[in-house]
ZALUMZA-729181 format. One record per atom (N, C-alpha, C): x, y, z; residue in three letters. Coordinates in steps of 0.02 Angstrom, whole numbers, plus 32768, in hexadecimal, padded with zeros to 4 digits. Example, Ala and Ser with C-alpha at 12.3 -4.5 7.8 and 13.67 -1.06 7.14 Angstrom:
<rs>
82947EE48186ALA82677F1F8186ALA82947F5B8186ALA82827F908162SER82AC7FCB8165SER82858002818ASER
</rs>
This chain:
<rs>
F741D30063A1METF71CD2C463B3METF6D9D2D163B4METF6A5D29E63A3GLYF65CD2AA63AEGLYF64ED28863F8GLYF617D2A3640FSERF60AD28F644FSERF5E2D24D6454SERF5D0D231640FGLYF5ACD1F36419GLYF557D1FD6418GLYF540D2396422VALF506D249642BVALF4EDD26363DCVALF4BBD23563C1ASPF498D2586385ASPF480D2A36386ASPF495D2CF6363ASNF484D3106369ASNF438D31B6351ASNF421D2EE6336ARGF3D6D2EC6325ARGF3A7D307635FARGF3C2D2D6639ETRPF392D2E263D0TRPF39FD320640BTRPF3D8D34A63EFARGF3E7D3836411ARGF3B5D3C46406ARGF38ED3B263C9ARGF35DD3E063B6ARGF325D3E563DCARGF307D42663E7SERF2C7D42B6408SERF28CD40F63F7SERF264D3F86424VALF22AD3D26419VALF1EAD40863FFVALF1D9D3F863B8THRF1A8D42663A0THRF160D4096399THRF154D3CD63B7GLUF115D3B263C0GLUF11AD37C63F2GLUF0EAD36C6416ARGF0E3D32D6443ARGF095D3296455ARGF08BD2EA645FGLYF03ED2D86472GLYF03CD294647EGLYEFFFD27F6460LEUEFF2D231646BLEUEFD5D216642BLEUEFE0D1DA6413CYSEFC5D1B763DDCYSEFB3D17963E6CYSEF75D15E63CBTRPEF61D11D63E1TRPEF40D0FE63A7TRPEF2FD0C463A7ALAEF15D094637CALAEEF9D05C638CALAEED1D02A636ELEUEEBBCFF3638ALEUEEF1CFB36380LEUEF29CFC4636DTHREF69CF986364THREFA1CFAC638ETHREFD1CF86639BGLUF00BCF9763C5GLUF036CFC863ABGLUF057CFE963C8ASNF084D02163B8ASNF06DD04E6385ASNF037D073639BPROF026D0A06376PROF056D0E16359PROF053D1046332THRF087D1396311THRF04CD17B6305THRF07DD1AB62EEILEF055D1E762E1ILEF02DD1E362A3ILEF032D1B06278THRF00FD19A623ETHREFCDD18B6255THREFC7D1716297ASPEF80D15F62ACASPEF5FD19662CFASPEF25D18F62EFSEREF10D1C46317SEREF3DD1EF6349SEREF34D22C6351ARGEF6BD2526378ARGEF54D2826394ARGEF60D29B63D0SEREF56D2D663ECSEREF97D30063F5SEREF92D34263E4ILEEFD4D36863EDILEEFCCD3AE641AILEEF94D3A36448ASPEF86D3D76470ASPEFAFD3DB64ACASPEFEFD3BD64ACALAF025D3BC64E0ALAF04DD3F864D7ALAF055D4176493GLYF07DD44D6488GLYF0C8D4336477GLYF0FBD45D648ELYSF13FD4586475LYSF168D44E64B2LYSF1AAD44164B5GLYF1D1D44664EBGLYF1E1D3FB6512GLYF1F2D3FB6544THRF1FAD3BC6571THRF1D7D3BC65B6THRF1E3D38A65DBGLYF1C6D37D6619GLYF179D35C660DGLYF159D3586650LYSF11BD3336650LYSF0DED354662ALYSF0B6D32C660FTYRF07AD34C65F1TYRF042D32965F3TYRF001D34365E5THREFCBD31A65E2THREFA6D32065A6THREF8ED2F06583GLYEF6BD2F96545GLYEF21D2E26545GLYEEF5D2E6651EALAEEB4D2D46515ALAEEABD2A964D8ALAEE82D27464DEILEEE7AD24764AAILEEE2AD248649AILEEE1DD2536461THREDD2D25D644CTHREDB7D237641ETHRED7DD225640DGLYED65D20663D6GLYED6CD1B163E2GLYED75D1956419LEUED76D1576422LEUED39D1286425LEUED3CD0F76410GLNECF2D0CB6410GLNECF2D0AD6453GLNECACD0A16476PROECA7D08A64B2PROECBCD03764AFPROECCDD02664EEGLNECDCCFE064F5GLNED03CFC364BEGLNED45CFD964B6THRED73CFC8647FTHREDBBCFD66498THREDDACFA2648CGLUEE26CFA964A2GLUEE5FCFCF6473GLUEE79CFFD6492TYREEA9D0286468TYREEF7D024647CTYREF1FD036645DTYREF65D03D6472TYREF77D0816470TYREFA4D09F64A1VALEFA8D0E96498VALEFFCD0F064ADVALF01BD1216487ARGF05ED12E6491ARGF066D17D64A0ARGF095D18E64C0ALAF0A4D1D264C1ALAF0DBD1E3648DALAF0DED2146472TYRF111D22A643DTYRF12CD26F6444TYRF169D278642DALAF18AD2C46428ALAF1ACD2B863E8ALAF1A7D2FF63C3LYSF1C1D2FF6375LYSF1EED3406384LYSF21FD3356352ASNF251D377633CASNF26DD36E6302ASNF296D39562F3GLYF2B2D38F62A9GLYF2CFD3476299GLYF2EBD32362D4GLYF30BD2EA62BBGLYF2E1D2B162BAGLYF29BD2B362CCGLYF26DD27D62C8GLYF23BD2776302GLYF226D23A630AVALF1E7D2316346VALF206D1FF6373VALF1FED21163BBSERF210D1DD63E5SERF1C5D1C86413SERF1C5D183640ETYRF190D16C6437TYRF19DD1506478TYRF16FD15464A4SERF16DD13064E4SERF155D0E264E4SERF159D0BF6508THRF140D0786512THRF0EDD07D650DTHRF0D7D04F64D3ALAF087D04F64CBALAF064D035650AALAF02ED053651FMETF000D0366550METEFB5D02E6538METEF9DCFEA6550LYSEF59CFDA6531LYSEF2BCFF06569LYSEEF4CFFC6550PHEEEBED0166578PHEEE77CFFF6559PHEEE38CFFA6577LYSEE02CFEF6564LYSEDD0D02B6578LYSEDAAD043653DTHRED7CD0786554THRED41D057657ETHRED1ED08F659BILEECEBD06865C8ILEECA3D0796593ILEEC74D05765ABARGEC2DD06F658BARGEC17D0B8658AARGEC00D0CB6553LYSEBE2D1176552LYSEBB7D11E658CLYSEBB6D15665ADGLYEB77D16065E9GLYEB43D17865BBGLYEB07D17A65DDASNEAC9D18A65D4ASNEAA7D1AD6606ASNEABBD1F2660FLEUEA9CD21A6643LEUEA61D2416618LEUEA22D2486625THRE9EFD2636609THRE9CCD2996641THRE9A6D2C3662ETYRE988D2E56664TYRE94BD310664ETYRE91CD31C667BTHRE8E1D3486674THRE8E7D3856692THRE8DCD3B7666DPHEE8DDD4016697PHEE8A1D41D66A0PHEE887D41866DBASNE84AD42F66F1ASNE842D47E66EEASNE81ED49E66D1LYSE818D4E666C4LYSE7D0D50266D8LYSE7D9D54466E2SERE78ED56666EDSERE772D57266A5SERE732D56A6698ALAE711D576665BALAE715D5BB6651ALAE71CD5EB6682THRE716D62A6672THRE759D6526697THRE796D6446684PROE7CCD65166B0PROE7DBD6A366B1PROE7F5D6B866DDSERE805D70766F0SERE848D70766C6SERE858D73E66C4ALAE899D75766ACALAE8DAD73566D6ALAE8CBD7346714ALAE906D7196742ALAE903D6D06731ALAE8D1D6B5672BGLUE8C9D6686720GLUE8E8D65566D3GLUE8D9D67A66AAGLNE8EED66C666AGLNE93DD672666CGLNE95AD6A56687ALAE9A1D6B16686ALAE9BFD66B66B2ALAE9A0D65F66E5ALAE9BDD61E670DALAE9B4D5DC66DAALAE97ED5D666BATYRE974D59F6696TYRE9AFD59E6666TYRE9BCD5D7663DALAE9F2D5DD6608ALAEA32D5C9662DALAEA40D5DB6661ARGEA88D5C6668AARGEA7ED5816697ARGEA54D56566ABLEUEA47D51366C1LEUEA4BD4F36689LEUEA2ED50B6646GLNEA2ED4E26610GLNEA71D4D765F6GLNEA91D50965F9ILEEAE6D50365E0ILEEB07D4D46607ILEEAFFD4DD664CALAEB18D4AD667FALAEB0BD4626675ALAEACBD4576670ILEEAB6D40F666CILEEAD3D3F16622ILEEAD1D41A65F8ASPEADBD40265B7ASPEB29D3ED65B3ASPEB4DD41665CESEREB99D40D65DASEREBA1D3DC6601SEREB8BD3CD6638ALAEB90D3966679ALAEB80D3476649ALAEB43D34A6620VALEB2DD31065FCVALEB70D30065CEVALEB93D33265B0TRPEBBFD31B6581TRPEBF8D2FD65ADTRPEC13D31C65E3TYREC39D300660BTYREC2CD2BA661ATYREBF7D2B26645VALEBE3D2726660VALEBDBD2406627VALEBC4D24C65EFASNEBB7D21A65B6ASNEBF6D205659DASNEC30D23D6598ASNEC76D21D6578ASNECA2D20665AAASNEC9BD21865EDTYRECCAD1FC6616TYRECBBD1CD6650TYREC7CD1C0664DTHREC5CD1906679THREC28D1546657THREC1FD128666BSEREBE7D1066655SEREBA4D0FD667CSEREBA1D12E669DALAEB66D13166CBALAEB1FD13866A8ALAEAECD11066AFVALEAACD11A669FVALEA86D13F66C8VALEA5FD17566C1LYSEA3BD19766EALYSEA04D1C666CELYSE9CCD1CE66F6HISE9A1D20E66D7HISE99CD2396716HISE994D270670BVALE99CD2A4673EVALE96BD2D9672EVALE953D2F66765TRPE914D32E6762TRPE932D36B6776TRPE936D39D6753ILEE957D3E46765ILEE925D4146778ILEE92BD43B67ADASNE8F2D46567C3ASNE915D4A867DEASNE8FCD4E167C6TYRE90BD51667E9TYRE8DDD531681BTYRE8FAD5306860VALE8D4D53A6891VALE8F2D57868C1VALE8D1D5B268BFPROE8F8D5F068D3PROE8FFD5DD691BPROE8DCD5BC6944ARGE8E5D5AE698CARGE91DD58C69ACARGE936D5666973VALE978D5406979VALE9B2D56D6980VALE9E4D56C69B6ALAEA10D59669C1ALAEA4BD5906990ALAEA5DD55B6978THREA91D54B6948THREA78D518691BTHREA89D4E16922ALAEA71D4A968F6ALAEA6DD467691EALAEA49D431690BASPEA43D3F16927ASPEA29D3C668F9ASPEA37D38F6910ALAEA22D34368DEALAEA1BD3006918ALAE9F5D2DB68FCASNE9E3D291691BASNE9FDD26568EFASNEA04D22368F7ASNEA1CD1F268E1ASNE9E3D1D868ACASNE99FD1E268B3GLUE973D1DE6880GLUE979D20D6850GLUE9A1D2396848GLYE9AED260680EGLYE981D2AE680DGLYE965D2BA684FTRPE945D2FD684ATRPE97AD33A685FTRPE97ED35F6836METE9AFD3936843METE991D3D96842METE9A3D40F687AARGE981D44C6881ARGE9BAD47D6876ARGE9BAD4B96861PHEE9E6D4E7685EPHEE9BFD52E686EPHEE9D7D550689EGLYE9C1D59168BAGLYE9D5D5CA688BGLYE9CED60A68A3THRE9D8D642687ETHREA28D657687ATHREA4BD6346899GLYEA92D65A6894GLYEAB1D63E684FGLYEAC5D67D6828GLUEAD9D67167EBGLUEB24D64967ECGLUEB43D64E6823GLYEB7FD62B6826GLYEB7CD5DF682BGLYEB42D5C96834TYREB30D582683ATYREB0FD5626800TYREB02D58E67D7GLNEAD2D5716795GLNEB0DD574675EGLNEB3DD5486764ASNEB77D542673DASNEB89D4ED673CASNEBB9D4E8670DLEUEBCDD49F6703LEUEBE8D4856741LEUEC1AD4A26763ARGEC35D484679DARGEBFBD46967D2ARGEBD6D49367DDTHREB9DD4776808THREB69D44567F2THREB5DD44F67ADMETEB35D41F678FMETEB59D3CF679AMETEB9ED3CA6789LEUEBC5D38E6788LEUEBBED37567D2LEUEBC8D3AB6803HISEBC9D3976849HISEB8AD3766860HISEB57D394684FGLUEB0ED3796863GLUEB05D33B683FGLUEB16D3346809LEUEB0FD2ED67DDLEUEB3BD2B56804LEUEB6FD2CC6827ASNEB93D29E684AASNEB61D286687EASNEB3FD2A768A3HISEB14D29868D6HISEADCD26668B4HISEAC0D27B6880THREA8CD252685DTHREAA3D20B6848THREAE9D209684CPHEEB0ED1C96839PHEEB11D19E6870PHEEB11D1B968B0GLYEB1AD19E68EDGLYEB4BD1B3691CGLYEB78D1E4690FTHREBA9D2096943THREB82D2276973THREB86D22369B1GLYEB6ED24969E4GLYEB26D24269F0GLYEB06D21269C5THREAB6D21169C6THREAA5D1C769D5THREAD0D18D69E2THREABAD14B69E7THREAE4D12F6A24THREACAD0F96A39SEREAECD0D56A70SEREB33D0BD6A5BSEREB2CD0A36A1ETRPEB73D08869FCTRPEBA5D0BD6A08TRPEB98D0F969F8TRPEBC7D13369FETRPEBE4D13B6A4BTRPEBADD13E6A78THREBC1D1376AC4THREBF3D10A6ADCTHREBE9D0CC6AB7GLYEC13D0936AC4GLYEC55D08E6AAAGLYEC60D0BB6A77LYSECA2D0CA6A51LYSECCBD0F66A73LYSECACD1226A9DILEECE1D15D6ABDILEECEAD14B6B00ILEED26D1366B19VALED42D11D6B55VALED74D1496B66VALED78D16D6BA6GLYEDA8D1A56BACGLYEDB2D1D66B89GLYED7FD1E86B66GLYED83D21E6B34GLYEDA4D2116AF5GLYEDB4D1CA6AE8LYSEDCED1C06AA8LYSEDA4D1876A7ELYSEDA9D1936A42TYRED77D16A6A19TYREDA1D1226A0DTYRED82D0E56A17GLNED9ED0AA6A1EGLNED99D08069DEGLNED83D0A369A6GLYED7AD06E6961GLYEDC2D075693DGLYEDDCD0396933ASNEE16D027690EASNEE22D05068C3ASNEDEED04668A5PHEEDF0D05B6860PHEEDF9D0AA6852PHEEDD5D0C76880ALAEDCBD11C687BALAEE0FD12D6891ALAEE21D10E68C9ASNEE68D12968ECASNEEA6D11568C4ASNEE9AD0E6689BASPEED4D0DB6863ASPEED7D102682CASPEEA0D125681BLEUEE95D15367E9LEUEEAFD1926802LEUEEA9D1A7683ELEUEEBAD1E46866LEUEF0BD1DF685DLEUEF31D1A1686FASNEF73D1A5686CASNEF87D1A86827ASNEF68D19767F4LYSEF7ED19B67B7LYSEF7CD1E9679CLYSEF48D20167B3ILEEF3BD251679BILEEF71D27867BDILEEF85D26F67F9GLNEFA7D2986816GLNEFF8D2836823GLNF000D24D67F4ARGF043D22A67F2ARGF060D2186835ARGF040D1FC685FSERF04FD1F068A3SERF044D1A768B1SERF056D18D68F1ALAF047D14F6913ALAF02DD15D6950ALAEFF5D130695EGLYEFE2D13B69A5GLYEFA7D16869B0GLYEF9AD192697CALAEF66D1C3698EALAEF1BD1A76993ALAEEF5D1CA69BFGLNEEB0D1B169C0GLNEE85D1F169BEGLNEE49D1D66996LEUEE11D20D6998LEUEDFAD21E69DDLEUEDEFD26469EDSEREDCAD27B6A34SERED8BD27B6A23SERED69D2756A5DGLYED23D27A6A57GLYECFED2806AA1GLYECBFD2916A99ASPEC90D2A36AD6ASPEC4BD2786AC8ASPEC1DD2896AEETHREBD6D26F6ADFTHREBBBD27E6AA1THREBCED2C06A86GLNEBB6D2D66A43GLNEBDDD2E06A0AGLNEC1BD2F16A18HISEC4CD30969E9HISEC8ED2DD69E3HISECB6D2E969A5TRPECF4D2C969A8TRPED25D2F86980TRPED66D2ED6989TRPED9ED31D696ETRPEDD5D2F8696DTRPEE0BD30A6937PROEE06D3396910PROEDE2D32968D0PROEDCBD35868A7TYREDA9D3516867TYRED57D348686DTYRED44D34E68A8GLYECF8D34C68BDGLYECCDD381689FGLYECF4D3C1688FLEUECCED3FB6873LEUEC9ED41368B2LEUECB8D41D68EEASNEC8ED4306924ASNEC81D4816924ASNECB8D4A66901GLNECC4D4E66901GLNECD4D4FC68B6GLNECB9D53C68A9ASNECDBD5566867ASNED1BD56A6860ASNED3BD574689DSERED7DD582689FSEREDAED5416891SERED8FD5036893GLUEDAED4C0687FGLUEDB6D4BF6840GLUED9CD4E3680DVALED9ED4D267CAVALEDD5D50267B4VALEE09D4ED6791THREE45D50D677ETHREE4ED4FF6729THREE25D4C9670DSEREE1FD4C366C8SEREDF7D48C66B9SEREDEAD47B6678SEREDAED449666ASEREDC2D4066685SEREE05D3FA668BTRPEE21D3BF66A8TRPEE03D3AC66E7TRPEDEAD3D86712ASPEDCAD3C66754ASPED7FD3A96744ASPED5FD3BA670BPHEED23D39C6707PHEED35D34B66E7PHEED6BD34166C3VALED71D31066AAVALED84D2DD66E5VALEDB9D2F76711TYREDD0D2CC674BTYRED8ED2BA6776TYRED64D2E66783ASNED29D2E267ABASNED02D2996781ASNECF6D29C674CCYSECD1D2706727CYSECF2D226672ACYSED36D227671FLEUED5AD1F0671DLEUED65D1CE6764LEUED65D1FD678FILEED61D1D367DFILEED23D1BA67ECILEECF4D1E167D0ILEECA9D1C067DAILEECA0D18267B3ILEECB9D184677DGLUECBED12B675BGLUECDBD1036784GLUED16D11367A6GLNED36D0E667D3GLNED12D0CA680DGLNECEED1016828METECC8D0F9685DMETEC87D0C8684EMETEC76D0CF6812ARGEC33D09B67FBARGEC61D05467F9ARGEC98D05D67E1ARGECB8D01067E4ARGECCBD0006827ARGECCCD024685AASPECD5D019689CASPEC94CFFC68BEASPEC63D00E689EGLYEC17CFFD68B2GLYEBE6D03768B6GLYEBF7D07268A7LEUEBC6D0A968A7LEUEB8CD09E6886LEUEB4ED09868AEPROEB0ED0756890PROEADDD0976870PROEAD3D0D26868ALAEA9CD1026859ALAEA9DD1136805ALAEAC8D0F467DDALAEAD1D10B679EALAEADBD0C8676FALAEACAD0956786GLYEAD4D0596757GLYEB07D038676CGLYEB00CFF0675ETHREB42CFC76776THREB7DCFCF674DTHREBB9CFD36763TRPEBF6CFD6673ATRPEC08CF956715TRPEC1ACF9A66D8ALAEC2BCF6266B4ALAEC5DCF72667CALAEC90CF36666DGLUECCBCF4F6639GLUEC9FCF5965F9GLU
</rs>
Protein backbone atom coordinates (compact mmCIF):
# COMPACT_ATOMS: atom_id res chain seq x y z
CA UNK A 1 0.00 0.00 0.00
CA UNK A 2 1.15 3.52 -0.70
CA UNK A 3 1.85 6.01 2.06
CA UNK A 4 -0.35 8.66 0.49
CA UNK A 5 2.62 11.02 0.12
CA UNK A 6 3.55 12.16 -3.38
CA UNK A 7 7.07 10.82 -3.90
CA UNK A 8 7.98 13.87 -5.95
CA UNK A 9 8.42 15.84 -2.73
CA UNK A 10 10.78 13.30 -1.15
CA UNK A 11 13.50 14.41 -3.53
CA UNK A 12 16.31 16.70 -2.37
CA UNK A 13 15.98 20.46 -2.82
CA UNK A 14 18.32 21.48 -5.64
CA UNK A 15 17.60 25.22 -5.66
CA UNK A 16 15.95 27.72 -3.37
CA UNK A 17 15.73 31.47 -3.11
CA UNK A 18 13.41 34.39 -3.66
CA UNK A 19 11.33 35.47 -6.64
CA UNK A 20 9.66 38.83 -7.11
CA UNK A 21 7.54 40.88 -9.49
CA UNK A 22 5.25 43.89 -9.70
CA UNK A 23 2.22 41.56 -9.70
CA UNK A 24 0.89 39.13 -7.10
CA UNK A 25 2.23 35.58 -6.76
CA UNK A 26 5.55 35.89 -8.61
CA UNK A 27 7.21 32.72 -9.93
CA UNK A 28 10.72 31.70 -10.92
CA UNK A 29 9.93 32.86 -14.45
CA UNK A 30 9.96 36.39 -13.01
CA UNK A 31 13.04 37.91 -11.36
CA UNK A 32 14.67 35.56 -8.89
CA UNK A 33 17.64 35.13 -6.59
CA UNK A 34 19.19 31.68 -6.19
CA UNK A 35 21.92 32.58 -3.70
CA UNK A 36 20.32 30.56 -0.88
CA UNK A 37 21.86 27.30 -2.08
CA UNK A 38 20.45 23.82 -1.68
CA UNK A 39 18.91 21.75 1.10
CA UNK A 40 16.35 22.57 3.79
CA UNK A 41 16.10 24.96 6.74
CA UNK A 42 16.05 28.72 7.13
CA UNK A 43 17.86 30.90 4.64
CA UNK A 44 18.44 34.52 3.72
CA UNK A 45 18.38 35.86 0.19
CA UNK A 46 19.20 39.17 -1.46
CA UNK A 47 17.02 41.08 -3.91
CA UNK A 48 18.76 43.49 -6.27
CA UNK A 49 17.89 45.73 -9.20
CA UNK A 50 14.68 47.13 -7.71
CA UNK A 51 13.25 50.51 -8.65
CA UNK A 52 12.94 53.11 -5.84
CA UNK A 53 9.55 53.92 -4.32
CA UNK A 54 7.87 50.98 -6.06
CA UNK A 55 5.56 48.23 -4.76
CA UNK A 56 6.68 44.64 -5.29
CA UNK A 57 5.53 41.14 -4.36
CA UNK A 58 8.01 38.51 -3.19
CA UNK A 59 7.83 34.78 -2.45
CA UNK A 60 10.34 32.24 -1.22
CA UNK A 61 10.63 29.13 -3.35
CA UNK A 62 12.25 25.70 -3.28
CA UNK A 63 12.84 23.53 -6.32
CA UNK A 64 13.56 19.82 -6.77
CA UNK A 65 13.05 17.16 -9.41
CA UNK A 66 9.33 17.15 -8.70
CA UNK A 67 8.73 20.84 -9.33
CA UNK A 68 8.66 24.14 -7.47
CA UNK A 69 7.02 25.00 -4.14
CA UNK A 70 6.26 28.60 -3.12
CA UNK A 71 5.59 30.45 0.12
CA UNK A 72 2.76 32.91 0.60
CA UNK A 73 3.46 36.17 -1.26
CA UNK A 74 4.34 39.32 0.67
CA UNK A 75 4.01 42.88 -0.57
CA UNK A 76 6.58 45.56 0.14
CA UNK A 77 7.51 49.03 -1.10
CA UNK A 78 11.04 50.16 -1.80
CA UNK A 79 12.38 53.37 -0.32
CA UNK A 80 13.78 56.38 -2.12
CA UNK A 81 17.36 55.95 -3.31
CA UNK A 82 19.85 57.60 -0.99
CA UNK A 83 22.07 60.49 -2.02
CA UNK A 84 25.29 60.41 -0.02
CA UNK A 85 28.01 62.58 -1.56
CA UNK A 86 31.42 63.59 -0.26
CA UNK A 87 34.41 65.88 -0.54
CA UNK A 88 37.78 64.25 0.15
CA UNK A 89 40.19 66.90 1.43
CA UNK A 90 43.77 65.96 0.51
CA UNK A 91 47.18 67.49 0.71
CA UNK A 92 48.47 69.11 -2.48
CA UNK A 93 51.82 67.38 -1.94
CA UNK A 94 51.01 64.16 -0.06
CA UNK A 95 53.72 62.01 1.50
CA UNK A 96 53.92 58.29 0.77
CA UNK A 97 52.11 57.58 4.05
CA UNK A 98 49.35 60.02 3.14
CA UNK A 99 48.96 58.54 -0.32
CA UNK A 100 48.57 55.04 1.19
CA UNK A 101 45.98 56.31 3.69
CA UNK A 102 44.11 58.15 0.93
CA UNK A 103 43.94 54.94 -1.12
CA UNK A 104 42.47 52.95 1.78
CA UNK A 105 39.99 55.68 2.67
CA UNK A 106 38.93 56.04 -0.97
CA UNK A 107 37.95 52.38 -1.11
CA UNK A 108 36.12 52.75 2.21
CA UNK A 109 34.07 55.81 1.25
CA UNK A 110 33.17 54.52 -2.21
CA UNK A 111 31.98 51.24 -0.69
CA UNK A 112 30.06 53.10 2.02
CA UNK A 113 28.36 55.32 -0.56
CA UNK A 114 27.13 52.20 -2.34
CA UNK A 115 25.67 50.71 0.85
CA UNK A 116 24.07 53.96 2.04
CA UNK A 117 22.60 54.88 -1.34
CA UNK A 118 21.17 51.39 -1.90
CA UNK A 119 19.93 50.55 1.60
CA UNK A 120 18.86 53.97 2.95
CA UNK A 121 17.19 57.09 1.60
CA UNK A 122 19.57 59.38 3.49
CA UNK A 123 20.61 62.65 1.86
CA UNK A 124 23.94 63.94 3.12
CA UNK A 125 27.19 65.57 2.04
CA UNK A 126 30.24 64.75 4.15
CA UNK A 127 33.86 65.92 4.25
CA UNK A 128 36.59 63.29 4.70
CA UNK A 129 39.90 64.28 6.26
CA UNK A 130 43.09 62.41 7.09
CA UNK A 131 44.34 63.87 10.38
CA UNK A 132 47.32 62.04 11.95
CA UNK A 133 46.71 63.48 15.44
CA UNK A 134 43.28 61.79 15.62
CA UNK A 135 43.63 58.61 17.66
CA UNK A 136 41.09 56.54 15.68
CA UNK A 137 38.30 58.33 13.81
CA UNK A 138 35.51 60.76 14.63
CA UNK A 139 32.65 62.69 13.02
CA UNK A 140 29.94 65.22 13.79
CA UNK A 141 26.38 65.60 12.57
CA UNK A 142 27.40 68.45 10.27
CA UNK A 143 29.26 65.90 8.16
CA UNK A 144 32.88 66.54 9.14
CA UNK A 145 34.80 63.23 9.34
CA UNK A 146 38.39 62.66 10.50
CA UNK A 147 40.54 59.53 10.28
CA UNK A 148 43.87 58.98 12.02
CA UNK A 149 46.91 56.92 11.07
CA UNK A 150 45.59 53.56 12.27
CA UNK A 151 45.18 51.35 9.19
CA UNK A 152 42.67 49.21 11.09
CA UNK A 153 40.28 52.17 11.11
CA UNK A 154 40.72 53.16 7.46
CA UNK A 155 38.09 50.67 6.31
CA UNK A 156 34.44 50.25 5.40
CA UNK A 157 33.37 49.27 8.90
CA UNK A 158 34.73 52.48 10.43
CA UNK A 159 33.47 54.60 7.53
CA UNK A 160 29.88 53.39 7.98
CA UNK A 161 30.16 53.79 11.75
CA UNK A 162 31.32 57.39 11.42
CA UNK A 163 28.66 58.08 8.79
CA UNK A 164 26.10 56.97 11.39
CA UNK A 165 27.37 59.84 13.55
CA UNK A 166 26.95 62.31 10.68
CA UNK A 167 23.34 61.10 10.35
CA UNK A 168 22.73 61.94 14.02
CA UNK A 169 23.50 58.88 16.17
CA UNK A 170 25.49 59.95 19.22
CA UNK A 171 25.80 63.53 17.97
CA UNK A 172 22.36 65.13 18.41
CA UNK A 173 20.01 65.97 21.25
CA UNK A 174 17.42 63.79 19.49
CA UNK A 175 19.70 60.80 20.07
CA UNK A 176 20.14 61.61 23.76
CA UNK A 177 16.37 61.59 24.19
CA UNK A 178 15.99 58.24 22.42
CA UNK A 179 18.29 56.32 24.80
CA UNK A 180 16.55 55.56 28.09
CA UNK A 181 18.05 53.09 30.56
CA UNK A 182 20.58 51.97 27.97
CA UNK A 183 17.89 51.08 25.42
CA UNK A 184 16.87 52.75 22.18
CA UNK A 185 13.21 53.80 22.28
CA UNK A 186 12.28 54.09 18.59
CA UNK A 187 9.61 51.63 17.47
CA UNK A 188 10.56 51.26 13.81
CA UNK A 189 14.23 50.41 14.38
CA UNK A 190 13.43 48.00 17.20
CA UNK A 191 10.77 46.30 15.09
CA UNK A 192 13.35 45.73 12.36
CA UNK A 193 15.82 44.32 14.89
CA UNK A 194 13.22 41.74 15.89
CA UNK A 195 12.73 40.76 12.25
CA UNK A 196 16.49 40.44 11.69
CA UNK A 197 16.94 38.33 14.81
CA UNK A 198 13.66 36.46 14.34
CA UNK A 199 12.73 37.35 17.91
CA UNK A 200 10.14 39.29 19.85
CA UNK A 201 10.69 42.02 22.41
CA UNK A 202 14.31 42.79 21.52
CA UNK A 203 15.55 46.38 21.78
CA UNK A 204 18.65 48.04 20.46
CA UNK A 205 21.08 49.00 23.20
CA UNK A 206 22.81 52.37 23.26
CA UNK A 207 24.71 55.03 25.17
CA UNK A 208 25.52 58.67 24.56
CA UNK A 209 27.62 57.81 21.48
CA UNK A 210 26.99 54.28 20.23
CA UNK A 211 24.35 51.62 19.58
CA UNK A 212 24.39 47.86 19.17
CA UNK A 213 24.01 45.27 17.73
CA UNK A 214 24.92 46.16 14.12
CA UNK A 215 26.31 49.57 15.12
CA UNK A 216 29.71 48.52 13.71
CA UNK A 217 31.56 49.80 16.78
CA UNK A 218 34.51 47.39 16.43
CA UNK A 219 36.07 45.48 13.55
CA UNK A 220 35.31 42.25 15.41
CA UNK A 221 31.57 42.88 14.99
CA UNK A 222 31.76 42.27 11.24
CA UNK A 223 31.21 38.63 10.30
CA UNK A 224 29.84 39.12 6.78
CA UNK A 225 28.61 41.79 4.39
CA UNK A 226 25.15 41.36 5.93
CA UNK A 227 26.38 43.34 8.94
CA UNK A 228 26.86 46.37 6.67
CA UNK A 229 23.41 45.84 5.17
CA UNK A 230 21.76 45.53 8.60
CA UNK A 231 23.54 48.67 9.80
CA UNK A 232 22.12 50.67 6.91
CA UNK A 233 18.64 49.18 7.20
CA UNK A 234 18.51 50.03 10.90
CA UNK A 235 19.73 53.56 10.20
CA UNK A 236 16.87 53.91 7.70
CA UNK A 237 14.38 52.84 10.36
CA UNK A 238 15.98 55.24 12.85
CA UNK A 239 15.37 57.95 10.25
CA UNK A 240 11.77 56.81 10.18
CA UNK A 241 11.80 57.21 13.98
CA UNK A 242 13.02 60.78 13.48
CA UNK A 243 16.84 60.65 13.23
CA UNK A 244 17.37 64.23 12.07
CA UNK A 245 20.69 64.83 10.32
CA UNK A 246 20.30 63.20 6.89
CA UNK A 247 17.03 64.50 5.47
CA UNK A 248 13.43 63.86 6.44
CA UNK A 249 12.20 60.29 6.03
CA UNK A 250 9.29 59.87 3.62
CA UNK A 251 7.64 56.98 1.82
